[in-house]
C-alpha positions in Angstrom: 129.0 121.9 80.6 128.7 124.8 82.8 126.8 126.3 81.1 124.4 124.0 80.7 124.8 123.5 84.7 126.4 120.0 84.7 129.1 121.4 86.3 129.6 124.0 89.3 130.9 127.8 88.6 134.2 128.0 90.4 133.8 131.3 92.0 137.6 131.5 93.6 140.8 130.7 92.1 142.3 127.6 93.9 145.4 128.7 95.8 148.3 128.0 93.1 146.3 130.6 90.5 146.6 133.3 93.2 148.2 136.4 92.3 151.1 137.5 94.2 152.6 140.1 94.9 156.6 140.3 93.5 159.2 141.4 95.7 160.2 144.8 96.3 163.9 144.4 97.1 166.1 142.7 93.8 167.6 138.7 95.6 164.9 139.2 98.1 163.5 135.8 96.2 164.6 134.1 93.0 163.4 130.7 91.6 164.8 127.7 89.7 163.1 126.1 87.5 164.2 123.0 84.7 162.6 121.6 81.8 163.6 118.5 79.7 162.6 119.4 76.0 164.3 118.5 71.8 165.9 122.0 72.0 168.3 121.2 68.9 166.6 119.3 65.8 168.4 116.2 64.4 166.7 113.5 66.2 169.3 114.7 69.2 168.7 113.5 72.7 166.3 115.8 74.9 168.4 118.1 76.8 167.2 119.8 80.4 168.2 123.6 80.4 167.4 125.3 84.3 167.7 128.9 85.4 168.0 130.4 88.2 165.5 134.2 88.1 165.2 137.1 90.5 161.2 137.5 91.2 161.8 141.9 92.0 164.0 142.7 88.7 163.1 139.6 86.0 167.2 139.7 85.8 168.7 135.7 84.7 171.6 135.4 87.3 172.2 131.6 85.9 172.0 129.1 82.7 172.5 125.8 82.2 172.1 123.5 79.5 173.1 120.2 79.7 
């Protein structure tokens, strides 16, 4: 649709898609993320995976599956 001129072409990335510089020192910024997924086959209920990760080094500080 953009090639046909039906949609405008965006020139800038949205704020959510902009790259940012990683923090220079370990421990300055930690990320926490969680996701629910059927990790185990065989009809088991979905499990939650929670992770705490360092921005500077990508080290995983904490991992929990519920």
